[in-house]
SEBA-543247 format. One line per field, with one value per residue (C-alpha): residue number from 1; residue in one letter; x, y, z. Coordinates in steps of 0.05 Angstrom, whole numbers. Layout:
# residues N
baro: (NUM;...)
torti: (a;...)
px: (X;...)
py: (Y;...)
pz: (Z;...)
//
This chain:
# residues 301
baro: (1;2;3;4;5;6;7;8;9;10;11;12;13;14;15;16;17;18;19;20;21;22;23;24;25;26;27;28;29;30;31;32;33;34;35;36;37;38;39;40;41;42;43;44;45;46;47;48;49;50;51;52;53;54;55;56;57;58;59;60;61;62;63;64;65;66;67;68;69;70;71;72;73;74;75;76;77;78;79;80;81;82;83;84;85;86;87;88;89;90;91;92;93;94;95;96;97;98;99;100;101;102;103;104;105;106;107;108;109;110;111;112;113;114;115;116;117;118;119;120;121;122;123;124;125;126;127;128;129;130;131;132;133;134;135;136;137;138;139;140;141;142;143;144;145;146;147;148;149;150;151;152;153;154;155;156;157;158;159;160;161;162;163;164;165;166;167;168;169;170;171;172;173;174;175;176;177;178;179;180;181;182;183;184;185;186;187;188;189;190;191;192;193;194;195;196;197;198;199;200;201;202;203;204;205;206;207;208;209;210;211;212;213;214;215;216;217;218;219;220;221;222;223;224;225;226;227;228;229;230;231;232;233;234;235;236;237;238;239;240;241;242;243;244;245;246;247;248;249;250;251;252;253;254;255;256;257;258;259;260;261;262;263;264;265;266;267;268;269;270;271;272;273;274;275;276;277;278;279;280;281;282;283;284;285;286;287;288;289;290;291;292;293;294;295;296;297;298;299;300;301)
torti: (m;t;e;p;d;f;a;t;l;v;s;r;w;y;e;r;n;a;r;d;l;p;w;r;k;p;d;v;g;a;w;a;i;l;v;s;e;v;m;l;q;q;t;p;v;v;r;v;v;p;a;w;e;a;w;m;a;r;w;p;v;p;a;a;l;a;a;d;s;p;a;e;a;i;r;m;w;g;r;l;g;y;p;r;r;a;v;r;l;r;d;c;a;v;a;i;v;e;r;h;g;g;d;v;p;d;r;l;d;h;l;l;a;l;p;g;v;g;t;y;t;a;r;a;v;a;a;f;a;y;g;q;r;h;p;v;v;d;t;n;v;r;r;v;v;c;r;a;v;a;g;e;p;d;a;g;p;a;t;r;p;a;d;l;v;a;t;e;e;l;l;p;v;e;p;a;a;a;a;l;t;s;a;a;i;m;e;l;g;a;v;v;c;t;a;r;s;p;r;c;a;g;c;p;v;e;g;i;c;a;w;r;a;s;g;r;v;a;p;e;g;p;s;r;r;p;q;r;y;a;g;t;d;r;q;v;r;g;l;l;l;g;v;l;r;e;t;t;g;p;v;p;r;q;r;l;d;q;v;w;t;d;d;v;q;r;s;r;a;l;a;g;l;v;t;d;g;l;v;e;p;v;g;e;a;s;y;r;l;v;g;d;g;p;p;a;a;p;a;l;a)
px: (-518;-447;-443;-410;-342;-300;-277;-350;-383;-335;-331;-407;-418;-363;-400;-450;-423;-359;-345;-350;-272;-254;-194;-232;-262;-270;-227;-180;-96;-44;-14;-75;-71;-4;1;-72;-29;24;-29;-66;-7;-19;-74;-146;-193;-219;-164;-136;-187;-185;-95;-115;-157;-115;-49;-74;-100;-37;8;-36;20;90;125;87;123;179;192;175;215;221;198;129;118;123;82;22;38;9;-5;-15;40;93;117;181;131;117;206;198;127;170;233;180;166;229;249;173;204;276;266;203;183;124;88;79;101;54;113;120;197;193;144;180;249;221;244;192;146;147;112;42;40;76;19;-36;-18;-11;-66;-119;-88;-67;-120;-67;-73;-30;-43;-41;-26;-42;-71;-145;-129;-82;-140;-195;-150;-131;-202;-243;-189;-148;-193;-151;-177;-131;-62;11;43;73;57;95;108;46;0;18;7;-61;-92;-67;-96;-170;-157;-194;-149;-176;-131;-192;-228;-166;-157;-227;-228;-159;-208;-266;-221;-187;-260;-284;-239;-237;-307;-337;-282;-244;-207;-252;-323;-328;-409;-409;-480;-469;-409;-423;-373;-399;-433;-356;-319;-277;-272;-351;-354;-304;-364;-292;-299;-262;-204;-225;-183;-142;-93;-46;-28;-47;16;30;44;41;106;136;194;134;99;160;179;107;116;186;157;96;131;177;117;89;154;188;271;315;287;320;341;318;256;251;274;203;160;188;223;251;317;353;285;277;350;350;277;315;368;315;279;350;369;316;313;259;307;365;412;420;495;498;441;381;348;289;259;296;310;271;311;378;431;479;534;601;640;703;775)
py: (-632;-599;-526;-475;-471;-396;-387;-405;-356;-298;-315;-319;-258;-220;-242;-199;-146;-119;-55;-38;-6;-5;-60;-93;-105;-178;-146;-112;-146;-157;-86;-41;-100;-91;-1;-11;-64;2;41;32;24;71;101;99;79;136;176;113;119;183;172;94;120;174;134;77;119;149;86;21;-19;-39;-17;53;84;46;91;161;186;184;254;239;190;222;285;226;216;283;282;212;212;167;192;137;97;129;119;40;22;57;23;-40;-24;-30;-88;-120;-103;-119;-189;-202;-173;-117;-168;-169;-241;-302;-320;-307;-313;-276;-226;-224;-202;-142;-64;-46;-106;-141;-197;-172;-140;-195;-245;-197;-205;-271;-281;-228;-229;-291;-344;-368;-405;-352;-318;-253;-215;-141;-100;-115;-192;-205;-175;-216;-278;-252;-249;-298;-357;-344;-293;-230;-161;-148;-164;-137;-79;-132;-193;-256;-310;-341;-296;-317;-395;-381;-343;-392;-450;-412;-424;-466;-522;-498;-432;-405;-407;-390;-325;-304;-327;-275;-219;-232;-232;-171;-143;-158;-121;-67;-49;-96;-120;-60;-34;16;-5;-79;-80;-162;-157;-160;-206;-267;-299;-280;-353;-380;-320;-347;-265;-259;-320;-302;-239;-185;-122;-70;-33;35;67;69;5;52;134;180;198;270;319;394;422;351;341;302;369;407;341;347;426;417;372;412;474;419;382;445;469;426;433;460;496;561;541;614;596;532;571;610;555;541;586;545;538;468;427;454;437;371;358;369;328;279;276;284;222;181;189;229;308;317;371;416;450;503;526;493;424;389;331;265;253;319;337;313;282;336;354;312;357;373;346)
pz: (158;176;187;163;169;166;97;68;126;102;27;26;60;17;-47;-21;10;-16;-34;-109;-117;-197;-180;-163;-226;-263;-326;-280;-291;-250;-263;-235;-177;-164;-168;-115;-70;-63;-62;-10;44;97;48;59;4;-11;-26;-59;-113;-151;-152;-173;-234;-265;-250;-292;-340;-356;-352;-366;-365;-329;-401;-410;-332;-344;-407;-360;-315;-238;-220;-270;-212;-162;-191;-214;-142;-104;-46;-24;19;19;-38;-38;-58;-128;-133;-113;-166;-226;-201;-200;-272;-300;-268;-284;-367;-360;-318;-351;-413;-385;-352;-280;-257;-226;-186;-118;-113;-175;-149;-80;-117;-152;-118;-71;-65;-3;42;34;-33;-65;-35;-47;-137;-116;-104;-123;-191;-215;-155;-128;-47;-13;55;47;109;131;188;187;174;235;277;245;256;326;358;315;323;383;421;440;427;371;339;354;316;260;222;249;209;259;231;163;191;222;167;121;165;144;70;32;-9;-74;-92;-123;-63;-16;-69;-41;27;30;1;52;107;94;79;136;176;144;147;198;244;258;313;360;335;312;286;328;304;237;222;188;239;303;316;327;350;405;413;421;455;509;521;513;500;454;483;492;445;387;385;373;376;317;293;285;228;231;245;235;179;151;138;116;64;40;30;-7;-59;-71;-96;-134;-165;-185;-231;-289;-278;-223;-169;-138;-60;-47;-69;-33;35;32;49;121;161;219;169;204;209;126;122;151;105;46;53;74;-4;-30;6;-4;-80;-93;-95;-131;-138;-191;-188;-116;-109;-135;-135;-177;-170;-188;-261;-282;-341;-375;-326;-298;-327;-297;-249;-275;-257)
//
């Protein structure tokens, strides 16, 4: 009898062990999956679940979000981190309404053309929402493939074309089976084949893993040094956004000045929020979330 291959092993494991996440329900559509994929970028699942549920309850279809303001998207994003994703997601909803009649497109090239949708997200939606055969490669997938196939302890810092090729070679030919395998590899990297403490004894591909066969061990310490947050511009930006989210309409600069004592860093953080399209000046001494109210009156000639 032929031994099960990589795709079969991980898919069987996934069907028995996959986490019960709301965007994996059978009746969840492409918009819900797109929202989850954007939220999950650089954000732990435990933080995404309640944010996703609240977002989908308010904006269950792209047209609902497109009809609302960028400011409301930023407010709903809360403290999920990297708030530019909220604005991009709204821009994406607008494009879906204008270009595709309110339905998330199923063609990869159309997905890639949406604002804020990159290589990973487009392939994830095509695979997980529409059951298509595409290599879906994130950090977890790259690590699993690098270990199981190449026999190396970890992948590099960024996805390369070679990663897409290596992952695609592991996928079954049949599209639905390939989509299932893509989800399974990702899950395996997230909960079993982790960066620091892989649980090889519970891994479905332990017997065919090139890294395990080599006798190598996981690298000591994290593969990446954790980013410092306290005292950074990111923290100051978050404090400024917190004040603006809690207020409808313009907030006087004097009030924003109270969130951080370092004038130079606070001004730099505020300028960065304006440059990123999250905040806009109103008059000479106030700011608001972008689109949080009627357009400012044009300057007199």
